[in-house]
C-alpha positions in Angstrom: 74.5 23.2 84.4 76.3 22.5 87.6 76.4 25.7 89.9 78.8 25.9 92.9 76.9 27.8 95.7 79.2 29.9 97.8 78.6 30.0 101.7 78.1 33.7 101.2 75.0 33.2 99.0 73.7 30.4 101.4 74.0 33.0 104.4 72.3 35.6 102.4 69.5 33.3 101.1 68.7 32.2 104.5 68.4 35.8 106.0 66.6 37.5 103.2 64.1 34.9 101.8 62.4 37.4 99.6 65.6 38.8 98.3 67.6 38.8 95.0 70.2 36.4 96.3 67.4 33.9 97.4 65.9 33.9 93.9 69.4 33.4 92.5 70.0 30.4 94.9 66.5 28.8 94.0 67.4 29.3 90.2 70.7 27.6 90.6 69.1 24.6 92.3 66.1 24.2 89.9 66.4 21.9 87.0 68.2 21.7 84.6 70.7 23.3 87.0 72.2 21.4 89.8 73.4 23.3 92.9 76.6 22.1 94.4 78.0 22.7 97.9 80.8 21.3 99.8 81.5 20.0 103.3 83.9 23.0 103.7 80.9 25.3 102.7 78.7 23.9 105.4 81.4 24.3 107.9 82.1 27.8 106.8 78.4 28.7 107.1 78.2 27.1 110.5 81.1 29.3 111.7 79.6 32.4 110.2 76.2 31.7 111.9 78.1 31.1 115.3 80.2 34.4 114.9 77.4 36.8 113.4 74.1 35.5 114.8 74.4 32.4 117.1 70.6 33.1 118.0 69.6 32.2 114.4 71.0 28.7 114.2 67.5 27.3 113.9 67.1 29.2 110.6 70.3 27.3 109.4 68.9 24.1 110.5 65.3 24.7 108.8 67.1 25.8 105.5 
């Protein structure tokens, strides 16, 4: 199944690595599922990081 992953899910998965959203994210990208994101999602995620937590941009890069 193809699963579109929203930027809010990505943001939450990065900041709560042991949380429910992170588990859902990994389930969405684990075969037989295929996680999909768009360039717009990435741009929106970067804007959210710059606005909400610019000091945590390294967390985004590691993710």
